[in-house]
C-alpha positions in Angstrom: 2.0 33.5 -3.4 5.8 33.6 -2.9 7.2 30.7 -1.0 8.4 31.4 2.5 12.0 30.9 3.3 11.0 28.8 6.3 9.2 26.4 4.1 12.3 25.9 2.0 14.5 25.4 5.1 12.1 22.8 6.5 11.9 21.1 3.2 15.7 20.8 2.8 16.1 19.5 6.3 13.3 16.9 6.0 14.6 15.6 2.7 18.0 15.3 4.3 16.6 13.3 7.2 14.7 11.1 4.7 17.8 10.3 2.7 19.8 9.6 5.8 17.5 6.7 6.8 18.1 4.8 3.5 21.2 3.0 4.9 19.1 1.9 7.9 16.4 0.5 5.6 19.1 -1.4 3.6 20.5 -2.8 6.9 17.0 -3.9 7.9 16.7 -5.9 4.7 20.0 -7.5 5.5 18.7 -8.8 8.9 19.6 -6.0 11.2 17.3 -5.3 14.1 14.6 -2.6 13.6 13.2 -0.8 16.7 9.5 -0.9 15.8 8.3 1.5 18.4 10.7 4.2 17.3 9.9 3.7 13.6 6.2 3.8 14.3 6.3 6.9 16.5 8.6 8.8 14.1 6.4 8.0 11.1 3.3 9.1 13.0 5.0 12.3 14.1 6.1 13.2 10.6 2.7 12.6 9.2 1.2 14.8 11.9 3.8 17.5 11.1 2.8 17.2 7.4 -0.8 17.8 8.4 0.2 20.8 10.5 2.3 22.3 7.7 -0.6 21.7 5.3 -2.9 23.9 7.6 -0.2 26.6 7.5 0.0 26.3 3.7 3.7 25.3 3.7 3.4 23.0 0.6 7.1 22.1 0.3 7.2 21.2 4.0 4.2 18.9 3.6 5.8 17.0 0.7 9.1 16.6 2.5 7.4 15.4 5.7 5.5 12.8 3.7 8.7 11.8 2.0 10.5 11.3 5.3 7.5 9.7 7.0 7.2 7.2 4.1 10.8 6.1 4.5 10.1 5.5 8.2 7.0 3.5 7.2 9.2 1.4 4.9 11.6 0.8 7.8 8.8 -0.2 10.0 7.4 -2.6 7.4 10.8 -4.1 6.8 11.0 -4.9 10.5 7.7 -6.7 10.4 8.6 -8.9 7.4 
């Protein structure tokens, strides 16, 4: 089955969002404040979107949402430590 253009657009956007959070993760390891509620809710929302995209058979979008959600999880965990 040929990949839908929407799947590719969502994937590129999600990977971009995931990469943009890396400086925030680095800052959190350097002692900057992490908003735990925002991190948790964003991570939860991205994993929910991954499940939703999976039901729509948008495989690239699933991978990119899990990628971004995992970075938010790392940010959340860095705030706990």
